[in-house]
RONUMI-271948 format. One line per field, with one value per residue (C-alpha): residue in one letter; x, y, z; chain. Coordinates in steps of 0.25 Angstrom, whole numbers. Layout:
BEGIN
code <- c(a  ...)
east <- c(X  ...)
north <- c(Y  ...)
up <- c(Z  ...)
unit <- c(A  ...)
This chain:
BEGIN
code <- c(x  x  x  x  x  x  x  x  x  x  x  x  x  x  x  x  x  x  x  x  x  x  x  x  x  x  x  x  x  x  x  x  x  x  x  x  x  x  x  x  x  x  x  x  x  x  x  x  x  x  x  x  x  x  x  x  x  x  x  x  x  x  x  x  x  x  x  x  x  x  x  x  x  x  x  x  x  x  x  x  x  x  x  x  x  x  x  x  x  x  x  x  x  x  x  x  x  x  x  x  x  x  x  x  x  x  x  x  x  x  x  x  x  x  x  x  x  x  x  x  x  x  x  x  x  x  x  x  x  x  x  x  x  x  x  x  x  x  x  x  x  x  x  x  x  x  x  x  x  x  x  x  x  x  x  x  x  x  x  x  x  x  x  x  x  x  x  x  x  x  x  x  x  x  x  x  x  x  x  x  x  x  x  x  x  x  x  x  x  x  x  x  x  x  x  x  x  x  x  x  x  x  x  x  x  x  x  x  x  x  x  x  x  x  x  x  x  x  x  x  x  x  x  x  x  x  x  x  x  x  x  x  x  x  x  x  x  x  x  x  x  x  x  x  x  x  x  x  x  x  x  x  x  x  x  x  x  x  x  x  x  x  x  x  x  x  x  x  x  x  x  x  x  x  x  x  x  x  x  x  x  x  x  x  x  x  x  x  x  x  x  x  x  x  x  x  x  x  x  x  x  x  x  x  x  x  x  x  x  x  x  x  x  x  x  x  x  x  x  x  x  x  x  x  x  x  x  x  x  x  x  x  x  x  x  x  x  x  x  x  x  x  x  x  x  x  x  x  x  x  x  x  x  x  x  x  x  x  x  x  x  x  x  x  x  x  x  x  x  x  x  x  x  x  x  x  x  x  x  x  x  x  x  x  x  x  x  x  x  x  x  x  x  x  x  x  x  x  x  x  x  x  x  x  x  x  x  x  x  x  x  x  x  x  x  x  x  x  x  x  x  x  x  x  x  x  x  x  x  x  x  x  x  x  x  x  x  x  x  x  x  x  x  x  x  x  x  x  x  x  x  x  x  x  x  x  x  x  x  x  x  x  x  x  x  x  x  x  x  x  x  x  x  x  x  x  x  x  x  x  x  x  x  x  x  x  x  x  x  x  x  x  x  x  x  x  x  x  x  x  x  x  x  x  x  x  x  x  x  x  x  x  x  x  x  x  x  x  x  x  x  x  x  x  x  x  x  x  x  x  x  x  x  x  x  x  x  x  x  x  x  x  x  x  x  x  x  x  x  x  x  x  x  x  x  x  x  x  x  x  x  x  x  x  x  x  x  x  x  x  x  x  x  x  x  x  x  x  x  x  x  x  x  x  x  x  x  x  x  x  x  x  x  x  x  x  x  x  x  x  x  x  x  x  x  x  x  x  x  x  x  x  x  x  x  x  x  x  x  x  x  x  x  x  x  x  x  x  x  x  x  x  x  x  x  x  x  x  x  x  x  x  x  x  x  x  x  x  x  x  x  x  x  x  x  x  x  x  x  x  x  x  x  x  x  x  x  x  x  x  x  x  x)
east <- c(-83  -69  -56  -46  -46  -32  -29  -28  -40  -36  -30  -42  -50  -41  -40  -56  -56  -46  -51  -67  -63  -53  -65  -76  -68  -65  -51  -48  -38  -24  -27  -15  -17  -7  -5  -4  -16  -23  -20  -24  -38  -41  -36  -27  -11  -4  -2  -17  -16  -4  -10  -22  -15  -6  -20  -26  -14  -15  -31  -27  -33  -20  -7  5  15  30  34  21  9  -3  -13  -28  -26  -29  -35  -32  -40  -30  -34  -49  -48  -40  -52  -62  -56  -55  -68  -74  -67  -70  -85  -89  -84  -90  -103  -105  -100  -110  -122  -118  -114  -121  -128  -141  -133  -124  -134  -140  -128  -126  -141  -137  -126  -133  -144  -133  -129  -142  -146  -132  -133  -147  -143  -132  -121  -110  -100  -111  -116  -102  -96  -109  -107  -93  -100  -109  -96  -90  -101  -105  -89  -93  -106  -96  -91  -77  -65  -54  -63  -67  -53  -48  -61  -54  -41  -47  -57  -53  -50  -63  -71  -65  -68  -83  -84  -81  -95  -106  -118  -121  -135  -132  -122  -131  -142  -131  -127  -143  -143  -130  -137  -149  -140  -132  -145  -151  -138  -140  -127  -127  -134  -123  -112  -118  -122  -108  -103  -113  -109  -94  -97  -105  -96  -84  -93  -97  -81  -79  -90  -84  -70  -75  -83  -73  -61  -55  -61  -54  -47  -52  -51  -42  -55  -61  -52  -56  -55  -66  -71  -79  -85  -87  -87  -87  -73  -65  -63  -62  -55  -57  -47  -53  -67  -77  -88  -101  -111  -121  -111  -121  -113  -120  -106  -99  -109  -108  -93  -91  -101  -92  -79  -85  -89  -79  -64  -58  -67  -66  -50  -51  -59  -49  -37  -43  -41  -28  -25  -27  -27  -23  -29  -26  -15  -1  12  21  12  14  2  -9  -7  -15  -7  -9  -6  -7  -6  5  11  10  9  5  6  0  -7  -21  -32  -48  -56  -45  -51  -48  -60  -55  -58  -45  -42  -45  -45  -40  -43  -31  -38  -24  -18  -3  2  16  21  19  26  39  42  57  58  48  46  32  34  36  22  11  3  -12  -10  -13  -2  9  17  33  41  56  68  69  82  84  89  77  67  73  71  56  51  57  51  37  34  28  19  12  14  26  29  16  11  -2  5  15  2  -3  9  9  -5  -1  10  -1  -10  1  6  18  17  31  41  53  52  60  56  62  70  75  76  62  54  62  58  43  42  46  35  25  28  27  14  9  14  7  -7  -7  -4  8  2  15  27  37  53  58  70  72  77  85  79  85  100  108  121  117  106  111  102  97  107  101  87  90  97  84  76  85  82  68  66  70  72  83  89  92  101  102  111  124  131  120  111  122  134  141  139  149  144  128  131  140  128  118  127  131  115  112  122  121  106  105  96  96  101  92  100  94  104  100  113  119  131  144  139  129  140  149  136  134  148  147  136  141  154  144  136  146  155  143  139  125  123  108  104  105  97  99  87  87  101  98  114  115  108  118  132  138  134  148  147  133  137  148  140  127  136  139  127  121  133  128  114  111  99  93  79  73  61  65  63  61  74  85  94  90  96  106  93  95  108  104  96  105  117  108  102  88  82  68  57  52  43  51  43  28  22  31  37  49  41  24  27  25  11  18  15  30  24  25  39  42  36  46  57  54  53  67  74  68  61  54  56  44  56  61  47  47  59  55  43  49  58  45  41  49  63  60  58  72  67  58  65  57  63  53  42  33  22  28  27  31  31  22  10  10  2  1  -10  -12  -19  -6  -2  12  23  26  12  11  24  21  7  7  -7  -16  -13  -27  -24  -13  -10  0  5  -6  -19  -25  -21  -25  -36  -39  -28  -33  -28  -36  -29)
north <- c(22  29  21  28  22  21  34  47  55  68  57  48  60  65  50  49  63  59  46  49  59  50  38  50  56  69  66  60  50  55  67  73  71  82  81  95  99  88  95  108  102  94  104  94  93  84  72  67  69  61  51  52  49  36  30  32  28  14  14  15  28  37  36  42  48  49  63  69  69  58  55  50  35  33  20  12  0  -10  -4  -6  -19  -23  -17  -26  -39  -35  -31  -42  -52  -42  -39  -53  -59  -47  -47  -62  -62  -49  -58  -67  -61  -48  -44  -36  -23  -25  -27  -13  -6  -11  -6  8  10  5  15  27  23  22  37  42  34  41  55  54  56  48  50  44  33  27  28  22  10  8  8  -3  -14  -9  -14  -27  -30  -26  -37  -47  -49  -51  -44  -48  -44  -30  -29  -31  -21  -11  -12  -9  0  13  8  -1  13  20  8  6  21  20  21  30  22  25  21  7  4  5  -4  -14  -12  -14  -27  -32  -27  -36  -49  -47  -45  -57  -66  -71  -74  -77  -63  -56  -62  -59  -44  -43  -48  -38  -26  -28  -29  -18  -10  -11  -6  7  8  9  18  27  26  30  42  48  46  59  63  55  48  32  25  14  6  7  -3  -17  -26  -31  -45  -54  -68  -82  -90  -88  -94  -85  -70  -64  -49  -44  -34  -26  -22  -23  -33  -25  -27  -32  -44  -57  -64  -61  -63  -53  -43  -46  -45  -33  -25  -27  -24  -11  -6  -16  -17  -22  -34  -39  -36  -45  -57  -56  -56  -69  -76  -85  -86  -77  -81  -70  -74  -69  -59  -57  -57  -48  -48  -61  -73  -73  -82  -84  -81  -89  -82  -90  -80  -70  -79  -81  -96  -99  -92  -100  -96  -90  -98  -94  -97  -97  -96  -107  -111  -108  -99  -95  -89  -75  -74  -60  -59  -51  -49  -51  -40  -38  -44  -38  -41  -31  -19  -17  -3  -4  12  18  28  23  30  43  48  57  49  50  64  78  82  86  97  95  102  105  103  95  87  75  83  92  81  75  88  90  76  77  91  86  71  73  83  72  60  53  43  36  23  27  36  23  13  23  23  7  8  15  5  -7  1  3  -12  -12  -24  -21  -11  -7  7  16  23  33  33  44  52  58  46  35  21  26  24  11  7  16  9  -5  -2  3  -9  -18  -10  -16  -31  -32  -28  -20  -26  -16  -16  -5  4  12  25  37  47  58  52  41  49  62  59  53  40  37  25  21  21  13  3  2  1  -11  -18  -17  -23  -13  -20  -9  4  16  27  39  47  44  56  66  64  59  64  52  40  32  33  32  19  13  15  9  -3  -5  -6  -15  -24  -25  -27  -34  -25  -18  -4  4  18  30  36  49  54  54  53  49  53  41  31  35  31  17  13  16  6  -3  -4  -4  -16  -25  -21  -24  -37  -32  -35  -37  -27  -13  -3  10  17  28  29  38  40  28  32  43  36  32  18  12  17  13  -3  -3  2  -8  -20  -16  -14  -28  -35  -31  -32  -17  -13  -1  5  18  26  28  46  53  61  51  44  29  17  7  -2  -13  -14  -14  -26  -34  -32  -38  -25  -24  -12  -9  3  12  24  31  42  42  57  60  73  70  70  71  59  46  35  23  16  8  5  19  19  9  16  29  19  14  28  34  19  23  7  3  -11  -21  -30  -17  -13  -28  -24  -11  -18  -29  -18  -14  -29  -44  -37  -28  -40  -38  -24  -31  -44  -52  -64  -66  -54  -57  -63  -78  -90  -87  -71  -64  -60  -46  -43  -32  -32  -20  -19  -18  -27  -30  -24  -12  -7  -8  0  10  12  8  5  3  -9  -17  -26  -28  -40  -41  -52  -60  -49  -39  -25  -17  -19  -8  1  2  -4  -14  -16)
up <- c(112  115  112  121  134  135  134  142  143  135  124  124  122  110  104  104  97  86  85  82  73  64  65  61  49  56  54  40  38  34  42  50  66  73  88  89  79  87  102  96  91  103  114  119  122  111  122  121  106  104  113  105  92  96  101  87  79  88  85  70  67  67  60  66  55  63  65  60  62  64  54  54  48  34  33  21  12  18  33  28  22  37  44  35  39  54  53  47  57  70  67  62  75  84  77  80  95  98  92  102  114  114  126  128  133  121  110  116  116  102  97  104  96  83  86  86  74  68  73  69  55  52  57  47  58  52  64  74  65  62  76  79  68  74  90  84  80  92  102  92  98  112  111  105  119  115  123  112  101  107  110  95  92  101  95  80  86  79  66  66  69  59  49  52  50  37  30  27  27  42  41  33  44  55  48  46  61  65  56  64  77  75  72  83  93  87  88  74  71  57  54  63  53  41  45  50  35  28  37  35  20  20  29  19  8  16  19  4  2  12  8  -6  0  8  -2  -7  -20  -33  -24  -24  -10  -8  -6  -18  -27  -31  -43  -49  -46  -52  -48  -56  -44  -28  -29  -38  -38  -50  -53  -66  -70  -81  -76  -64  -65  -64  -53  -63  -67  -70  -58  -44  -37  -46  -43  -28  -28  -37  -29  -16  -26  -29  -15  -6  -13  1  3  -13  -12  2  -6  -17  -8  0  -11  -10  -25  -38  -53  -63  -76  -90  -88  -97  -89  -96  -109  -111  -113  -102  -91  -77  -64  -53  -39  -25  -13  -17  -29  -42  -44  -58  -71  -83  -96  -94  -96  -98  -87  -76  -64  -52  -45  -32  -20  -19  -31  -37  -52  -58  -73  -78  -92  -101  -95  -94  -82  -75  -61  -50  -52  -43  -38  -35  -31  -24  -12  -6  7  2  -6  -5  -14  -10  -4  -10  -21  -15  -23  -25  -18  -12  -21  -34  -29  -21  -10  -11  -12  2  10  3  7  21  22  17  21  34  28  18  27  21  23  28  25  20  9  7  5  -5  -15  -13  -18  -30  -32  -31  -41  -52  -49  -39  -30  -24  -21  -17  -9  -3  11  17  28  34  49  48  46  50  45  44  30  30  40  31  18  25  31  18  11  23  21  6  12  2  -10  -13  -9  -2  0  5  5  18  9  15  5  15  14  22  27  29  39  52  55  42  41  54  47  35  44  53  41  34  49  48  36  24  12  7  12  3  1  -7  -17  -7  -14  -17  -2  7  1  7  -2  6  18  12  4  16  26  18  14  27  30  19  22  36  35  23  15  1  -3  -12  -16  -20  -32  -39  -42  -56  -65  -59  -45  -47  -52  -40  -32  -40  -39  -22  -22  -32  -22  -8  -15  -17  -5  4  -4  -7  -21  -23  -13  -19  -28  -33  -35  -47  -51  -60  -62  -69  -80  -83  -84  -96  -102  -97  -83  -82  -88  -78  -66  -69  -71  -55  -51  -57  -52  -38  -40  -38  -43  -48  -47  -55  -56  -72  -69  -82  -86  -79  -87  -92  -83  -92  -87  -98  -93  -79  -81  -90  -79  -69  -61  -55  -59  -54  -57  -46  -45  -33  -26  -29  -27  -15  -10  -20  -33  -37  -47  -46  -45  -41  -56  -58  -72  -76  -70  -80  -91  -87  -85  -101  -106  -98  -105  -118  -117  -131  -134  -127  -120  -113  -109  -103  -95  -90  -84  -78  -71  -65  -62  -62  -63  -50  -42  -34  -30  -21  -17  -25  -34  -45  -48  -60  -67  -63  -54  -40  -39  -31  -39  -43  -56  -62  -74  -84  -98  -106  -120  -115  -106  -114  -115  -99  -99  -109  -104  -89  -89  -77  -69  -70  -58  -48  -40  -28  -22  -27  -24  -32  -27  -39  -50  -62  -57  -43  -29  -22  -9)
unit <- c(A  A  A  A  A  A  A  A  A  A  A  A  A  A  A  A  A  A  A  A  A  A  A  A  A  A  A  A  A  A  A  A  A  A  A  A  A  A  A  A  A  A  A  A  A  A  A  A  A  A  A  A  A  A  A  A  A  A  A  A  A  A  A  A  A  A  A  A  A  A  A  A  A  A  A  A  A  A  A  A  A  A  A  A  A  A  A  A  A  A  A  A  A  A  A  A  A  A  A  A  A  A  A  A  A  A  A  A  A  A  A  A  A  A  A  A  A  A  A  A  A  A  A  A  A  A  A  A  A  A  A  A  A  A  A  A  A  A  A  A  A  A  A  A  A  A  A  A  A  A  A  A  A  A  A  A  A  A  A  A  A  A  A  A  A  A  A  A  A  A  A  A  A  A  A  A  A  A  A  A  A  A  A  A  A  A  A  A  A  A  A  A  A  A  A  A  A  A  A  A  A  A  A  A  A  A  A  A  A  A  A  A  A  A  A  A  A  A  A  A  A  A  A  A  A  A  A  A  A  A  A  A  A  A  A  A  A  A  A  A  A  A  A  A  A  A  A  A  A  A  A  A  A  A  A  A  A  A  A  A  A  A  A  A  A  A  A  A  A  A  A  A  A  A  A  A  A  A  A  A  A  A  A  A  A  A  A  A  A  A  A  A  A  A  A  A  A  A  A  A  A  A  A  A  A  A  A  A  A  A  A  A  A  A  A  A  A  A  A  A  A  A  A  A  A  A  A  A  A  A  A  A  A  A  A  A  A  A  A  A  A  A  A  A  A  A  A  A  A  A  A  A  A  A  A  A  A  A  A  A  A  A  A  A  A  A  A  A  A  A  A  A  A  A  A  A  A  A  A  A  A  A  A  A  A  A  A  A  A  A  A  A  A  A  A  A  A  A  A  A  A  A  A  A  A  A  A  A  A  A  A  A  A  A  A  A  A  A  A  A  A  A  A  A  A  A  A  A  A  A  A  A  A  A  A  A  A  A  A  A  A  A  A  A  A  A  A  A  A  A  A  A  A  A  A  A  A  A  A  A  A  A  A  A  A  A  A  A  A  A  A  A  A  A  A  A  A  A  A  A  A  A  A  A  A  A  A  A  A  A  A  A  A  A  A  A  A  A  A  A  A  A  A  A  A  A  A  A  A  A  A  A  A  A  A  A  A  A  A  A  A  A  A  A  A  A  A  A  A  A  A  A  A  A  A  A  A  A  A  A  A  A  A  A  A  A  A  A  A  A  A  A  A  A  A  A  A  A  A  A  A  A  A  A  A  A  A  A  A  A  A  A  A  A  A  A  A  A  A  A  A  A  A  A  A  A  A  A  A  A  A  A  A  A  A  A  A  A  A  A  A  A  A  A  A  A  A  A  A  A  A  A  A  A  A  A  A  A  A  A  A  A  A  A  A  A  A  A  A  A  A  A  A  A  A  A  A  A  A  A  A  A  A  A  A  A  A  A  A  A  A  A  A  A  A  A  A  A  A  A  A  A  A  A  A  A  A  A  A  A  A  A  A)
């Protein structure tokens, strides 16, 4: 059952060969597909290989990485959830129509495929059995006698064949197909629908087991996460933050759903996501008295004193028992580089010179080797953000002559895969300089035109050695496009002060008050108190904000003066396990602890102020007017087992529950989306 009729004979043969090897697991997800190597292996020129890779990209089995090799697509939990939803709708219709419309010849063809599946399954031939199982579904679609349904099936054919092959119970699947065959043959529509629903559920369970079995040792699969569920009625789903409900619960509905949660978290997740409202009971915002938080859609609509038995008797409400835990707004990572990480790959040893110029050169030389940037790598980082309670981020994304705007595309793709759980604001960042590389200003302009919230710059004196030209170029784009500017400044002492004064002047002349941010700005802490105060007053007047990653050994910032003068001050993780540094885990609460230590925070009110830098006070960095546990805010909540805010910062405990946009996205320290 080939799928390459549109290609030339040689290209079709190569396409079929590579496709089969991907679907059969010979070529693992993420493995490289290099034209020259494939041509040598298959004994053909590079032309049919190139055509084959294009075809497989269109089929959704291969991902192209610009200016480097292609790779076998790594399907995420979001992809599998998409397949499950589409398959449920598609196959329910296909099986029903097949039962109504099949011919004798068609039924015999289905019988032949089923016999082949049983023979392979009983012989333990996994490849042949999985291929036959996928063939069974395709023949059912043929029997349905609906041309449009067949066309839709062809569009998703390869991806669905991959999905249908993700199981290990060869005989069990064949038996379910036999039951479906019998119901189709009898034209028993009610039985067909029941069998189809059971088959879909079983397939999801088997897919989860297969993913767990084939995951690298010690690495949990993305599909193995689910919050514990209980049911008191058929109308209200309960999440229990502290511990799961066991299968020996006296409630029959608890046994049924908990069994499903243990083996099929995607379905459990979607059961919760289908609820329109959320009620979070018995939580302590900022350590205050316990309240119940009512969430409608993605917005907090009511915060009321906690009451026992607060669950409403409606079908559209999911109830989360907060267990009296401390509640904070979702964390805001105001300075990240989510496109640059090798998180999830084998350890990458530090290399290159330990200077800004040295790090730039090393990254440029090595990033292709590690597939940087990529949507999959970015998604891994965003998942770590969610695990640690970050629900919004301002991220710098490399824009240069080597990657163009590909990094921005990858970041947006990764954010979309998570369904907006992490809201991402993009800064187009010229890591390699602005003026010293012809064409970079044009790329920044194109990024702003394509919707980047801000454009970046870096060390006008040290990198470009022409501060006037760099700043003039950046401010011209920002003024014309209406975007912001977020500029990395690493210089110290008098040189730092000189750059700050240039930025103040440009901001005032361009009328960009409230649209300029300085990232890092280590030099501010090195100046005398009088110079700091004079600069901070001008920063506050012009709405120039500041983001810091609180690096060990840097000079403390005059942070209280900055806040008193109305400056925005945000915390960020910077790069996370990338070619600049092996450090970082994406936990902004840990950064808050580092900031508190660096600035010798001791008093409770100061700990609370630091926590606000990582949450409510950082709203402006992601263009939110309000971000808190309050009516009208986006429903982003983090629950932690802590006595109060200072305790939460000092211990940085596990995030027991994370809610983003009104949806539970992490539970017991693990991501559930």
